[in-house]
C-alpha positions in Angstrom: 107.7 87.9 -4.9 104.3 88.9 -6.1 101.2 86.9 -6.9 99.1 86.7 -9.8 96.7 89.8 -8.2 100.2 91.5 -7.2 99.9 91.0 -3.4 103.4 90.2 -1.9 103.7 86.3 -0.6 105.7 86.2 2.5 109.1 84.1 1.6 109.2 82.2 5.1 105.2 81.7 5.2 104.9 78.6 2.7 101.7 76.5 2.9 103.5 73.8 4.2 104.6 75.8 7.6 100.9 77.2 7.5 99.7 73.7 8.3 102.2 72.6 10.7 101.0 75.1 13.0 97.7 73.3 13.9 100.2 70.6 15.1 102.2 72.2 17.5 98.4 72.2 19.7 97.8 68.7 19.6 101.4 67.9 20.9 100.8 70.5 23.8 98.6 69.8 27.2 95.9 72.2 27.8 97.9 73.3 30.6 100.5 74.2 28.3 98.4 76.0 25.9 97.0 78.1 29.0 100.3 79.5 30.1 101.2 80.2 26.4 97.5 81.9 26.4 98.7 84.0 29.6 102.5 84.4 28.4 101.1 85.8 25.0 101.6 89.6 26.1 105.3 88.9 27.2 107.7 88.9 24.5 110.4 85.9 24.5 113.2 87.3 26.6 110.7 88.7 29.6 109.1 85.4 29.3 112.2 83.2 29.8 113.4 85.1 32.8 109.9 84.8 34.4 110.0 80.9 34.1 113.9 81.2 35.4 112.4 83.1 38.0 109.6 80.8 38.6 112.1 77.5 38.7 114.6 79.4 41.0 112.1 80.4 43.7 110.4 77.0 43.7 113.7 75.1 43.7 116.5 77.5 45.8 114.2 79.7 47.8 111.4 77.0 49.4 111.8 75.3 52.4 108.9 72.6 51.1 109.8 69.8 49.6 109.3 68.6 46.0 107.4 65.5 45.0 108.0 63.7 41.9 105.4 65.5 40.1 106.8 68.7 41.1 110.2 67.9 40.0 108.9 67.0 36.6 106.8 70.2 36.5 109.9 72.2 37.1 111.7 70.3 34.6 109.2 71.0 31.9 109.8 74.7 32.8 113.2 74.4 32.1 112.8 72.8 29.0 110.2 75.6 27.9 112.5 78.4 28.7 115.7 76.6 26.9 113.2 76.2 23.7 112.2 79.8 23.7 116.3 80.8 24.2 116.5 78.8 20.9 113.8 80.4 18.8 114.4 83.9 20.2 118.1 83.2 19.2 
C-alpha cells in the first residue's frame, strides 16, 4: 500500500501500535530497562539462553542460600525469557 506521496506504508506499523511503544517503558522498572539496553545487541535466542544460564547457575550451581528477594528476581528472569520465547516464536 502506498501513501499519497508514493511512499510505501508498513502494514503492521499502524499509528496505534506506534503509540503503544512508550507504554511498555512505563510498565518496566529502571533495572529492567537497563537490562534490555545491555541485551540490545543480542538476538532473541541468545538472550533466552543467557537468561536460562543465569537462572540455572543461581539456582542449581550455587551453594549460597537465596532470600525471598533473590527468589523473586529469579522468577522474574524466568518470566522474561518465557515472554521473549513467545515473541520470537
